[in-house]
N, C-alpha and C positions, 0 to 999 in steps of 0.2 A: 438466396435470401439476401436482401439489401440491408446494409447497416448504415443508416443515415447518421446515427450518433457516433459510430466507432471512429476514433481518431480525430473527430472534429474538436476544435478549440471551443472553450466556453465563451459566452458573450462577454464583451469588454465590460469591466466593472463588476463582474460576478464576484461575490464575497467568497473567500476561501482562506483556510488557515495558511499562514506563511510558514514555509519550512524553516526549521531552526538553522540550517546551514547558511541561509542568507541573512540571518539576523543574530550576529555574535553577541549582542548585548541583551538578547531576549532573556526574560526571567526564567525561561525553561533551562537555560544553560547555567544559571547562577545558583551556587550553594549546593550542599549535600542533599537536601530534600528534592531538588530539581533533577537529580540523577536517577530517581526512581522511574521505572518504566510504567506508564499508565496501565491500568487494568484493561482487559479486553473490552469491557463495556464502555469505558471512557474512550478507548481508541475507536470504537465503532462510531462514536459521535463525530469523529473527524470527517467521516464520509456522509454526514447528514445532508450535504448538498448534492448527493448523488442524483443522477437523472431519475425522473419519475418512472416508476415501474421496476426499479432495481431492487434487489433484495440480497440479504447476506447469504453467502454461499459456503464460506468456510472461515474458521478462525483457529489460531494456534499460538501457543507460546513456544518459542524455539530457543534451544541452548546451542550457542555456537561452539563447535568442537574444531580445534585447529583453525579458528577464524571463519568457519563456514557452517551453514545450516540450510536445509532444504525441506520444503513442505510440498509434497506432491498433491496436485489438485485432482479431483475426480474428472475422468474423461467426459466432456459434455456430450449429451445426447443430441444436441443441435448446436448450430453456430451461436456463440455467445460473446458478449463484450464484458470485460471485467475492469474493476478498479480496486486497488489495494490501499488500505490505510495501514501504516506501519509506525512502530516506535521501538527504540532500543536504548540501552544505557550509555552507548557511545555512538558516534557517527558510523554508519555502515552503508554498503551499497546493496540495494534491493533490486531484483530483476524479476519480471514475469513477461513471457512472450518476448517481444523485441524491445520492451520498455525498460528503462533503468532510471533510478533516482539515487541520490546520496544525501544522507543527513541522519539525524537521530529521531526525527519525527516528520511525517508528511504523507502525501498521497502519491500513488503511482498508477498511471502516468499523472504528472502534476496537472495537466489540462487534458480533458478527453478521456478516452477509454482504450484499452488494449483488446484485440479480438482474438478469439480462439475458434478454430473450425471444429465441426462435429467430429468426435472421436480423437481429437488431437491431445496428446499427452503434454501436460504443462506442469510447471512447478513455480513456487515462489522461492527464489534463491537469495540468501542473505550472506554477505561476506564483510569482514572487517574485524576491528579489534574489540568489539563489544562482546560481552559475555552472554547476553540474552536479548531476544527481540520478540515482539508480538506483532502479529499480522491479522487483519480482518479483510477478507475478500468479498467483494460485492459483484453481482452479475446482473446483466440485462440481456435478454428478457429472463 
């Protein structure tokens, strides 16, 4: 099965939320109200630009224990591509498949999609100093 969209970069000029890590003066980082992790529904809106035909596959609120948390994803019944919207109360590293991102809010991979093969076990791994994180996973097809 060919994955024309997997791993491809978005078209230049495509609108996407900027990650907090690259914008230290962002209102997201300012003040006590900004430290609140957005609700899963609000977080799902981060991926509104997801490729046509994608749909939400999984969502979770994770509590980091000893600086780590993991959300196992269902083994796909066919090859799929995924994109993860994430947010945490402090900057964390988020990983799925071979893709990694760092920040307190963003998309993983930042541009494009990560691919999983049929039956492949995968998880969303979060590590860092934050106490909690929320993730929403989208899949295509």
